[in-house]
C-alpha positions in Angstrom: -1.1 -9.4 14.8 -0.2 -6.5 12.5 -3.1 -7.1 10.1 -5.7 -6.9 12.9 -4.0 -3.8 14.5 -3.9 -1.9 11.2 -7.5 -2.9 10.3 -8.9 -1.9 13.7 -7.0 1.4 13.8 -8.2 2.3 10.3 -11.8 1.5 11.3 -11.5 3.9 14.3 -9.8 6.7 12.3 -11.9 6.5 9.1 -15.6 6.0 9.0 -15.6 5.4 5.3 -13.1 2.6 5.7 -15.2 1.0 8.5 -18.2 1.0 6.2 -16.3 -0.4 3.2 -14.8 -3.2 5.5 -18.3 -4.2 6.6 -19.8 -4.1 3.1 -17.3 -4.6 0.3 -13.8 -5.3 1.6 -14.1 -8.8 3.0 -10.5 -9.4 3.8 -7.2 -7.6 3.8 -3.7 -8.7 3.1 -0.7 -7.0 4.8 2.8 -7.5 3.5 5.7 -5.7 5.0 7.9 -4.1 2.4 11.4 -2.9 3.1 11.7 0.9 3.2 14.4 1.0 0.6 12.0 -0.4 -2.0 9.8 2.6 -1.6 12.8 4.9 -2.3 13.8 2.7 -5.3 10.2 2.8 -6.7 10.1 6.6 -6.4 13.4 6.9 -8.2 12.3 4.7 -11.0 9.0 6.7 -11.3 10.9 10.0 -11.2 9.2 11.0 -8.0 12.2 11.6 -5.7 12.0 14.6 -3.4 10.3 15.8 -0.3 7.0 16.8 -2.0 6.4 13.3 -3.5 4.4 10.8 -1.4 3.4 7.2 -2.0 -0.2 7.1 -3.1 -2.8 5.7 -0.8 -5.0 4.7 -3.7 -3.7 3.5 -7.1 -5.4 2.9 -10.4 -5.4 -0.7 -11.5 -2.6 -0.3 -14.0 -0.3 1.5 -11.6 -1.0 -1.0 -8.9 -0.1 -3.9 -11.2 3.2 -2.1 -12.0 3.9 -1.7 -8.3 3.0 -5.3 -7.5 5.3 -6.6 -10.3 8.1 -4.4 -9.1 7.7 -5.6 -5.5 7.5 -9.3 -6.6 10.6 -8.9 -8.7 12.5 -7.1 -5.9 11.5 -9.4 -3.1 12.5 -12.5 -5.1 16.1 -11.3 -5.6 
């Protein structure tokens, strides 16, 4: 299962993640998002180009915006 594979791999690669998973993060949710939506999101955010990366951590407001974008795009 993809969720288990990602979780186990992250625990091996990142000690902080392993600690957080055992203490705070009780469950994870994995949703596969089409690659073209990442490009579309970057374009909307004005972040197209080789030096721009998708953030690993987002502030709450930014995450809510991303989540709304994905929900809208996936329902079309």
